[in-house]
C-alpha positions in Angstrom: 72.4 186.1 98.0 72.7 183.2 100.3 69.7 181.2 101.4 69.7 182.5 105.0 69.7 186.2 103.8 66.9 185.4 101.4 64.9 183.8 104.2 65.3 186.8 106.4 64.2 189.1 103.6 61.1 186.9 102.8 60.2 186.7 106.5 60.4 190.5 106.8 58.1 190.9 103.9 55.7 188.2 105.2 55.5 189.7 108.7 55.1 193.2 107.4 52.3 192.2 105.0 50.6 190.0 107.6 50.8 192.8 110.2 49.3 195.3 107.8 46.5 192.9 106.9 45.9 192.3 110.6 45.8 196.0 111.5 43.2 196.5 108.8 41.1 193.5 110.1 41.2 195.0 113.7 40.3 198.5 112.3 37.4 197.0 110.5 36.3 195.0 113.5 36.5 198.0 115.8 34.5 200.1 113.3 31.8 197.3 113.1 31.7 197.1 116.9 31.1 200.9 117.2 28.4 200.8 114.5 26.7 197.6 115.8 27.4 195.8 112.6 28.6 192.3 111.7 32.0 191.7 113.3 35.2 190.0 112.2 35.3 186.5 113.7 37.7 186.1 116.5 39.1 183.0 114.8 40.0 185.1 111.8 41.9 187.6 114.1 43.7 184.7 115.8 44.6 183.0 112.4 46.1 186.3 111.2 48.1 186.6 114.4 49.3 183.0 114.1 50.4 183.5 110.5 52.7 186.4 111.4 50.4 189.3 111.9 50.7 189.4 115.7 53.0 192.5 115.7 50.2 194.3 113.8 47.6 192.9 116.2 49.5 194.3 119.2 49.8 197.7 117.6 46.1 197.7 116.6 45.1 196.6 120.1 47.0 199.5 121.6 45.9 202.1 119.1 42.2 201.4 119.3 42.1 199.8 122.8 40.4 196.9 121.0 40.3 193.3 122.2 42.2 194.2 125.4 39.6 193.3 128.1 38.2 189.9 127.0 40.5 187.5 128.9 39.7 184.3 126.8 40.6 186.2 123.6 43.8 187.6 125.2 44.9 184.1 126.4 44.4 182.6 122.9 46.1 185.6 121.3 49.2 185.2 123.4 49.1 181.5 122.6 49.3 182.3 118.9 52.3 184.6 119.6 54.1 181.9 121.5 53.5 179.3 118.8 54.5 181.7 116.0 57.6 182.8 117.9 58.6 179.2 118.5 58.3 178.3 114.8 60.2 181.5 113.9 63.0 180.7 116.3 63.3 177.2 114.9 63.2 178.5 111.3 66.0 180.9 112.1 68.1 178.3 113.8 70.8 176.6 111.6 69.0 173.2 111.8 65.6 174.8 111.1 66.9 176.9 108.1 68.6 173.8 106.7 65.5 171.7 107.1 63.3 174.4 105.5 65.8 174.7 102.6 65.5 170.9 102.1 61.7 171.0 102.2 61.8 173.7 99.5 64.0 171.6 97.3 61.5 168.8 97.5 58.7 171.0 96.1 
């Protein structure tokens, strides 16, 4: 399998796993909010989104109507989506994929 096809496979696995973990984090936070218990830090939710879990975050926000009203959270969340999407676009570009492949060889 060529490098690019392997990269696509690994990115699919990464985004799926990160999204599942993010959905679970949102579910836990929503449950804690309802029960007036200790909440998941917003920085944790943003970090998960930045690392590829933003599709899961969007799904969780819609499913549980959670973190949809707080404007500062929303702005930072969409910032993580833009950053992640930019990195992904670069990584999927011919130059980005070649650079990433070279970085991997140096490890």
